[in-house]
KEBA-816206 format. One record per residue (C-alpha): x, y, z. Coordinates in steps of 0.2 Angstrom, whole numbers, plus 2048, in hexadecimal, padded with zeros to 3 digits. Layout:
residues N
X Y Z
X Y Z;
...
end
This chain:
residues 400
X Y Z
7A0 820 7E6;
7A8 818 7D7;
79D 818 7C7;
796 807 7C4;
7A0 7FE 7B7;
790 7FC 7AC;
78F 80F 7AA;
7A1 812 7A6;
7A2 819 794;
7B3 812 78E;
7B4 80A 77D;
7B6 7F7 77D;
7C7 7F0 777;
7C9 7E2 76A;
7C4 7D1 76F;
7D6 7CB 76E;
7D9 7D5 77D;
7CC 7CC 787;
7D0 7BC 791;
7D7 7AF 785;
7D5 7A0 791;
7C2 7A0 795;
7B7 7AB 7A1;
7C0 7B3 7B0;
7BB 7AC 7C1;
7C3 7B4 7D0;
7C5 7A5 7DC;
7BB 7A8 7EC;
7B2 7B8 7E6;
7A0 7BA 7EB;
79E 7C7 7DD;
7A8 7CD 7CE;
7A5 7D8 7BE;
7B1 7D9 7B0;
7B3 7E6 7A2;
7BF 7E9 794;
7C5 7FA 791;
7D1 805 787;
7D9 80C 797;
7DC 803 7A8;
7E4 812 7AF;
7DD 820 7BA;
7D9 82A 7AA;
7CE 81C 7A4;
7C1 81F 7B2;
7C0 80D 7BA;
7C6 814 7CB;
7C1 81F 7D9;
7CB 830 7D9;
7C6 833 7EB;
7CE 823 7F0;
7DF 829 7EA;
7DE 83B 7ED;
7ED 843 7F6;
7F9 834 7F4;
803 83B 7E6;
80B 84B 7E1;
802 856 7D5;
810 856 7C8;
80F 843 7C6;
80D 841 7B3;
7FC 83B 7AC;
7FC 828 7A8;
7FC 821 796;
7ED 817 791;
7EF 804 795;
7E1 7F9 78D;
7DC 7E9 795;
7CF 7E1 7A0;
7CA 7E7 7B2;
7C1 7DB 7BE;
7B9 7E3 7CE;
7B0 7D9 7DB;
7B0 7D3 7ED;
7B3 7C4 7F8;
7A7 7BE 805;
7A6 7CA 814;
79A 7D0 820;
7A0 7E2 822;
799 7F0 817;
7A4 7FF 818;
7A9 800 806;
79C 808 7FC;
7A4 807 7EB;
799 802 7DC;
78A 803 7E8;
78F 7F2 7EF;
790 7F7 801;
79C 7E8 804;
7AE 7E7 80A;
7BC 7DC 804;
7BA 7E4 7F2;
7C8 7E2 7E6;
7CE 7E7 7D5;
7D8 7DD 7C9;
7DF 7E5 7B9;
7E6 7DB 7AA;
7EF 7E5 79D;
7EE 7DF 78B;
801 7E1 789;
806 7D6 798;
818 7D5 79E;
815 7C4 7A8;
815 7CC 7B9;
808 7D0 7C6;
808 7DE 7D3;
7FD 7DC 7E3;
7F9 7EB 7EF;
7EF 7EE 7FF;
7E8 7FF 801;
7F0 80D 80C;
7E7 814 81B;
7D5 80F 81C;
7D2 812 80A;
7CA 807 7FD;
7D1 7FC 7EF;
7D4 80A 7E3;
7E0 814 7EF;
7F0 80E 7E6;
7EA 812 7D4;
7F3 822 7D1;
803 81E 7DB;
805 80C 7D6;
7F8 804 7CA;
7FB 811 7BC;
80E 80F 7BC;
80E 7FC 7BD;
801 7FA 7B0;
80B 805 7A4;
81A 7F8 7A7;
80F 7EA 7A2;
80A 7E3 7B3;
7F9 7DC 7B8;
7F4 7E4 7C8;
7E9 7DF 7D6;
7E3 7E9 7E6;
7D8 7E6 7F5;
7CF 7F2 801;
7D6 7E6 80F;
7C5 7E0 815;
7BF 7F0 81E;
7C0 803 81A;
7BD 814 821;
7BF 81B 832;
7B5 80E 83A;
7BE 800 832;
7C1 7F8 843;
7AE 7F4 845;
7B0 7E4 83C;
7BA 7DB 849;
7CC 7D5 847;
7CF 7E3 839;
7E2 7E3 837;
7E3 7D0 838;
7D6 7D0 82A;
7E1 7DC 81F;
7EF 7CF 81E;
7E3 7C1 81A;
7DA 7CB 80C;
7EB 7CF 804;
7F0 7BD 804;
7DE 7B8 7FD;
7E0 7C5 7EF;
7F1 7BF 7EA;
7EC 7AD 7E8;
7DC 7B2 7DF;
7E5 7BF 7D3;
7F2 7B2 7CF;
7E4 7A6 7C9;
7DC 7B4 7BF;
7EC 7B8 7B7;
7EE 7A6 7B2;
7DC 7A5 7AB;
7DE 7B5 7A1;
7F0 7B3 79A;
7F0 7A0 799;
7FF 79F 7A5;
803 7A4 7B7;
80D 7B4 7BB;
81F 7B2 7B9;
822 7BF 7C7;
816 7C5 7D5;
81B 7D5 7DF;
813 7DC 7EE;
814 7EF 7F1;
80A 7FC 7FA;
80C 80C 805;
808 80F 817;
7FC 801 81D;
800 7FA 80C;
812 7FA 810;
80F 7F0 820;
805 7E4 816;
814 7E1 80A;
81F 7DE 819;
813 7D2 821;
810 7C8 811;
823 7C6 80E;
825 7C0 820;
816 7B4 820;
813 7AF 80E;
823 7B1 804;
81E 7A3 7F9;
811 7AE 7F1;
81D 7BB 7EB;
82D 7BE 7E3;
831 7CF 7ED;
829 7DF 7F2;
82B 7F2 7F5;
826 7F9 805;
822 80C 805;
822 813 817;
819 803 81E;
811 804 82F;
81B 7FB 83C;
812 7F0 849;
81C 7E8 857;
815 7E1 868;
822 7EA 872;
821 7F9 868;
825 805 860;
814 806 856;
806 813 853;
7FF 811 864;
810 815 86D;
815 824 864;
805 82D 85F;
7FF 831 871;
80F 83A 875;
80D 844 865;
7FC 849 86A;
803 84F 87B;
80F 85A 872;
81E 84F 876;
82C 84E 869;
829 83F 85E;
82D 844 84C;
83D 84C 846;
83E 85F 84A;
841 863 838;
830 85D 834;
827 869 840;
820 873 831;
815 864 82D;
80F 860 83F;
7FF 86B 83E;
7F9 862 82E;
7FD 851 836;
7F5 856 847;
7E5 85C 83E;
7E3 84D 832;
7EC 83E 839;
7F3 83D 84B;
7E3 83C 855;
7D8 833 848;
7E5 826 845;
7E8 823 858;
7D6 821 85B;
7D1 816 84D;
7E0 80A 84F;
7DE 80A 862;
7CB 806 85F;
7D1 7F7 854;
7DE 7F1 860;
7D8 7F6 871;
7C5 7FA 871;
7C2 7FA 883;
7CD 809 887;
7C2 818 88C;
7CF 826 890;
7D5 834 885;
7E0 82F 876;
7EE 83A 87C;
7EF 831 88D;
7EF 820 885;
7FE 815 88C;
801 806 881;
80D 7FE 88E;
7FE 7FC 89B;
7F2 7F4 88E;
7F4 7E1 88D;
7E5 7E0 882;
7EE 7EB 875;
7FE 7E2 876;
7F5 7D1 873;
7EC 7D9 864;
7FC 7E0 85D;
805 7CF 85F;
7F9 7C8 852;
7FE 7D5 845;
810 7D8 84A;
81F 7D7 83E;
82F 7CE 841;
83B 7D3 833;
83C 7C0 82D;
839 7C4 81B;
83A 7B6 80E;
83C 7C0 7FE;
845 7D0 7F9;
83E 7DF 800;
842 7F2 7FD;
83B 7FE 80A;
83B 811 807;
836 81E 815;
836 831 815;
841 839 823;
833 846 826;
825 83A 828;
818 843 833;
80E 833 837;
81A 825 838;
82A 82C 840;
838 823 836;
843 820 846;
834 816 84D;
82F 80D 83E;
839 809 82F;
84A 80B 838;
843 7FE 845;
83D 7F3 837;
84E 7F3 82F;
856 7EE 83F;
849 7E0 841;
84E 7D9 830;
860 7DA 834;
85E 7D1 845;
854 7C4 83C;
862 7C0 830;
859 7C6 821;
863 7D5 81C;
869 7CE 80C;
857 7CE 806;
854 7E0 80B;
858 7F2 806;
853 802 80F;
852 813 808;
850 822 814;
84A 830 809;
84E 841 80F;
840 84D 80E;
833 840 80B;
823 840 815;
814 835 817;
808 83E 80B;
80F 842 7FA;
803 850 7F7;
80C 85A 804;
81A 85D 7F8;
80F 868 7EE;
80D 873 7FD;
81F 873 802;
829 870 7F3;
839 878 7FA;
839 86D 809;
832 85C 804;
834 84F 7F6;
827 843 7F0;
829 830 7F3;
81F 82A 7E4;
82E 82B 7D8;
839 823 7E5;
82C 815 7E6;
82E 813 7D3;
841 812 7D4;
840 806 7E2;
834 7FB 7D8;
840 7FB 7C9;
84E 7F7 7D4;
844 7E8 7DB;
841 7E2 7C9;
854 7E3 7C5;
858 7DA 7D6;
84D 7CC 7D1;
856 7CB 7C0;
867 7CA 7C9;
86C 7DC 7CB;
86F 7E1 7DD;
866 7F2 7E2;
86F 800 7E9;
874 7FE 7FB;
869 804 809;
86C 816 80C;
865 827 811;
861 830 801;
864 843 802;
857 84F 7FB;
85E 855 7EB;
860 868 7E7;
852 866 7DA;
844 85B 7DE;
839 853 7D1;
828 84B 7D3;
82E 83D 7C6;
840 839 7CA;
849 831 7D9;
85A 829 7DA;
85D 81C 7E8;
86F 821 7E9;
878 831 7F0;
875 83F 7E4;
end
């Protein structure tokens, strides 16, 4: 559990770094706590390391201290899976406001069923160093029983929209002007949220970066169509990723199939390996409510590893790229297939001769989005070959 903010022993920053426009009030929040600190990054302690464990390569450089103000709190909710701060309350959020602000805001939803600090090492540290304000949400439900609160995945999208609007208001309060640019980004479920937001609420954002987002389509493919065959031993993932299958089978396939099936088709009573989505109208109806269309309204860059052992690239981002094309939105889209990338970046540390981390590729894609919004077109969509020498800090989105 995260140490309560009142117990964090960080030195306060100068008053000039506090809000210059009056007290900070997060619109719609039921509870909030603010603290000024000399370091908003993961090194500063205002985070939960367990929440972001395993999501980045070990060689990722330590962050440079970023002074500023952090706001933690929660929106009204009746589920209690998130135990951070001892609040036992879901719909928790974190908003970070750096003293040296570049005028932008980055919003993220958590990957998997993790809490609001899950993006801290991979995303928050990096964007704070670039001067962005940062906001993240636990999506309204957490943990392996996230589905117990009802329409869980529908709520994810609502909570990101809610936080984005609230964070924009907090930025305006703190800096006396609204953000000049608001960007959405996230990985896995967080990547799905980026896609959904740019399709359904493009007015809130200037663009986004989707890092191996989950694809939901009523007619498939989706998690419930390809995980049961994987559990039966059928070839679902590329053969060259076979060395990763024992890990994903042990930690991801059955658990993921069960909890998302519980969320979308709770009446099913058979074995998960026998689940047949095509014969489950209740599941199809539930997926229809969270499905993606490809009709993005703002620029989006997607990156996905070719050796993803949870979301097979040919049944996920390849399909989404085609949806974008069919929707006539391909001028707003770039898609980078990263050879040697897999779903969990920490696996690079175990297989450095076969994999490459996606964290630096995300950073490069984010920079490309910044330049795109400034008028410089990003590299064309492509499959990016794994270089002879892989770095945990560098990734070029062009052929090397």
